[in-house]
C-alpha positions in Angstrom: 105.6 246.2 -32.7 103.4 246.3 -35.8 104.2 248.4 -38.9 101.5 250.9 -38.0 102.8 251.3 -34.4 106.3 251.7 -35.8 105.1 254.5 -38.1 103.3 256.2 -35.2 106.5 256.0 -33.1 108.6 257.5 -35.9 106.0 260.3 -36.4 106.0 261.0 -32.7 109.8 261.1 -32.5 109.9 263.4 -35.6 107.5 265.7 -34.0 109.5 265.8 -30.7 112.6 266.6 -32.6 110.9 269.4 -34.5 109.5 270.8 -31.2 113.0 270.6 -29.6 114.6 272.4 -32.5 111.9 275.1 -32.4 112.4 275.7 -28.7 116.2 275.9 -29.2 115.7 278.4 -32.1 113.4 280.5 -29.9 115.9 280.5 -27.1 118.7 281.6 -29.5 116.4 284.3 -30.8 115.8 285.7 -27.3 119.5 285.7 -26.5 121.4 288.9 -26.8 123.2 288.9 -30.1 126.2 290.9 -31.0 126.6 291.0 -34.8 129.2 293.1 -36.5 130.5 293.8 -40.0 132.5 296.6 -41.6 129.3 297.8 -43.2 127.1 297.9 -40.1 126.7 296.4 -36.6 123.7 295.2 -34.6 123.3 294.7 -30.9 120.1 293.0 -29.9 118.4 292.1 -26.7 115.1 290.7 -25.3 113.6 288.4 -27.8 114.3 289.9 -31.2 117.3 289.0 -33.4 118.3 291.1 -36.4 121.3 290.8 -38.7 123.0 292.6 -41.5 122.8 291.1 -45.0 126.5 290.4 -44.9 126.6 288.5 -41.6 123.9 286.4 -40.1 123.1 285.5 -36.5 122.9 282.2 -34.7 120.6 280.4 -37.1 118.8 280.7 -40.4 115.5 281.7 -38.8 117.1 284.6 -37.0 119.0 285.7 -40.1 115.7 285.9 -42.0 114.8 289.1 -40.0 117.7 291.0 -41.5 116.8 294.1 -43.5 117.1 293.7 -47.3 119.3 296.8 -47.5 121.9 295.4 -45.1 121.4 298.1 -42.6 120.7 297.2 -38.9 117.1 296.5 -38.2 116.3 295.6 -34.6 112.6 295.9 -33.7 110.9 295.9 -30.4 109.4 292.8 -29.0 105.6 292.3 -29.2 105.2 293.0 -25.5 107.1 296.3 -25.9 105.2 297.4 -29.0 101.8 296.6 -27.6 102.2 297.5 -23.9 102.4 300.9 -22.2 105.0 303.4 -23.5 107.8 304.6 -21.2 108.1 308.4 -20.8 111.1 310.5 -21.4 112.6 312.7 -18.6 110.4 315.7 -17.8 112.5 318.7 -16.7 109.5 320.4 -15.2 108.8 317.6 -12.7 112.2 316.0 -12.7 110.7 312.5 -13.4 111.0 309.6 -15.8 108.3 307.2 -16.7 109.3 303.5 -16.4 106.9 300.8 -17.4 106.6 297.1 -16.5 108.1 294.4 -18.8 107.5 291.0 -17.3 109.0 289.1 -20.2 112.6 288.3 -19.4 112.3 289.5 -15.8 115.3 287.5 -14.6 115.5 289.3 -11.2 112.4 291.4 -10.5 113.4 294.1 -8.0 110.5 296.5 -8.5 110.4 299.8 -10.3 112.9 302.7 -10.0 111.6 305.9 -8.4 110.1 308.3 -11.0 112.0 311.3 -9.4 115.6 311.4 -10.6 118.8 313.1 -9.6 120.7 314.7 -12.5 123.8 315.5 -10.5 127.2 314.3 -11.8 127.9 310.7 -10.7 130.4 307.9 -10.9 129.5 304.2 -11.2 132.0 301.6 -10.1 131.8 297.9 -11.2 133.7 295.8 -8.7 134.7 292.7 -10.6 136.9 289.7 -10.0 139.6 291.4 -12.0 139.4 294.8 -10.3 137.4 297.9 -10.4 136.0 299.4 -13.6 135.1 303.0 -13.0 132.6 304.8 -15.2 131.8 308.5 -15.3 128.0 308.6 -16.0 126.1 311.4 -17.6 123.0 311.9 -15.4 122.3 315.3 -17.1 122.2 313.8 -20.6 120.8 310.3 -19.6 118.8 310.9 -16.4 116.4 307.9 -16.8 119.3 305.5 -17.6 121.5 306.7 -14.7 118.5 306.6 -12.3 117.8 303.0 -13.3 121.4 302.0 -12.7 121.5 303.7 -9.3 118.3 301.9 -8.4 119.5 298.5 -9.5 122.8 299.1 -7.7 121.0 299.7 -4.4 119.0 296.5 -5.0 122.2 294.5 -5.5 120.8 293.5 -8.9 124.1 293.0 -10.6 125.9 291.2 -7.7 127.4 287.9 -8.8 126.4 288.5 -12.5 128.7 287.6 -15.4 129.5 289.4 -18.6 128.2 286.9 -21.1 129.4 288.2 -24.4 132.8 289.3 -25.7 133.2 290.9 -29.1 135.7 290.4 -31.8 138.4 292.6 -33.3 135.7 293.8 -35.8 133.2 294.5 -33.0 135.1 295.3 -29.7 132.5 295.2 -27.0 132.0 293.4 -23.7 128.4 292.9 -22.8 127.0 292.5 -19.3 123.8 293.0 -17.3 122.0 289.7 -17.4 121.9 288.5 -13.8 121.2 284.9 -14.8 123.8 284.5 -17.5 126.1 281.6 -17.1 128.7 282.8 -19.5 130.0 279.3 -20.0 129.8 279.1 -23.8 127.0 276.6 -23.6 123.9 278.4 -22.2 121.2 279.1 -24.8 119.5 281.6 -22.4 122.4 284.0 -21.8 121.2 287.5 -22.7 117.5 287.0 -22.0 117.5 288.5 -18.6 116.1 291.9 -17.6 114.8 293.8 -14.5 111.1 293.6 -15.3 110.7 297.1 -16.6 111.6 299.2 -19.6 112.6 302.8 -20.2 113.4 305.3 -23.0 116.4 305.8 -25.2 118.4 308.9 -24.4 121.3 310.9 -25.8 121.2 309.5 -29.3 121.9 312.6 -31.3 125.3 312.2 -32.7 126.1 309.2 -30.6 129.4 307.5 -31.2 130.6 304.2 -29.8 134.4 304.6 -29.5 136.8 303.1 -27.0 135.7 303.7 -23.4 132.1 304.4 -24.2 129.4 302.5 -22.1 126.0 302.2 -23.7 122.7 300.3 -23.3 121.7 297.3 -25.3 118.1 297.2 -26.5 115.7 295.5 -28.9 114.4 298.6 -30.4 113.3 302.1 -29.4 112.6 302.5 -25.7 113.2 298.9 -24.7 116.1 299.4 -22.3 116.4 297.2 -19.3 119.6 296.2 -17.5 122.0 295.0 -20.2 124.8 297.2 -21.3 128.1 297.1 -23.2 131.6 298.5 -22.7 133.5 299.4 -25.9 137.2 298.6 -25.9 137.9 299.7 -29.5 135.9 301.7 -32.1 132.6 300.3 -33.5 130.4 301.2 -36.4 127.1 301.0 -34.5 124.3 303.3 -35.6 123.1 305.9 -33.0 120.4 303.6 -31.6 121.9 302.7 -28.2 122.0 305.1 -25.3 125.6 306.1 -24.5 125.4 306.9 -20.8 129.0 306.9 -19.6 132.7 306.7 -20.2 135.3 304.4 -18.5 137.8 306.4 -16.6 139.6 303.5 -14.9 139.9 299.8 -15.7 140.1 299.6 -19.5 143.2 297.4 -19.1 140.9 294.9 -17.4 138.7 294.7 -20.5 141.8 294.6 -22.8 143.2 291.6 -20.8 139.8 289.8 -21.0 139.8 290.4 -24.8 143.3 288.9 -25.2 141.9 285.7 -23.7 139.4 285.3 -26.4 136.0 283.5 -26.3 135.1 280.0 -25.4 133.0 279.1 -28.4 133.0 281.7 -31.1 129.8 282.3 -32.9 129.4 283.0 -36.7 130.5 286.6 -35.9 133.4 285.6 -33.8 131.8 286.7 -30.5 130.9 284.6 -27.5 131.4 284.1 -23.8 134.8 285.2 -22.7 137.4 282.6 -21.6 138.4 285.0 -18.8 135.2 285.1 -16.8 134.2 288.6 -15.8 132.0 288.5 -12.7 130.5 291.7 -11.3 130.8 291.4 -7.5 129.0 294.7 -6.8 127.9 298.0 -8.4 128.0 301.3 -6.6 126.9 304.8 -7.6 128.5 307.8 -6.0 127.8 311.5 -6.3 131.3 312.4 -7.4 132.0 313.2 -11.0 
């Protein structure tokens, strides 16, 4: 091989390495990130990673999106900001406006019905560790509960794994990506969604204390299928729809937490060592 050919080969290999690193960074940026500090916490989904100034995310590129003030700063993805806007619940018609979101559609099962039922309901997550029962607030979060009822009927969550376990500083267990491997290796965990978006709800005075169940999002009105269960008290800002409270099964989450994570990230969070697989989700009309 001539010197010129060798230079071309080295240049090509350098370009390929750069391309590979860029793809890996983009994959990490799309992954749901749970970032917590005593000053503020961020939960991010669907292609945008934000961080506080005190604690960065998975890589330097992601960290650069942090707000200068150190406050949480998730923003909607380009598709969400440029596409159609979902509509809030209309009491006059009893409907919600869901809109398509093809990016990250891990398991496209169609769109929920616009007409919703605001009757009290209970959602049960049947897991490999036992049942986690959640009293959901259909009156305060009709669009959210209607979406879960729809996804449950479509068996959307069946066989899915909770892909991210928090730390002592940020005690949450995050689930809802049907393609998540939760093996501590996958760069795509947290990217999956149902192929549609809907509005934030019930944010006024929202608190994320032990037992609260809330939606993860990448900014206003970008909710999909990912959610988190709080097993301690967090310092999240009121940006994430709290739609229910665990009434049975908190001990399951506590035991999973005791097992720790497989490969802790910079914030101490990661895939849980004790795998949590959601076998089935059901929604009943009982409060």
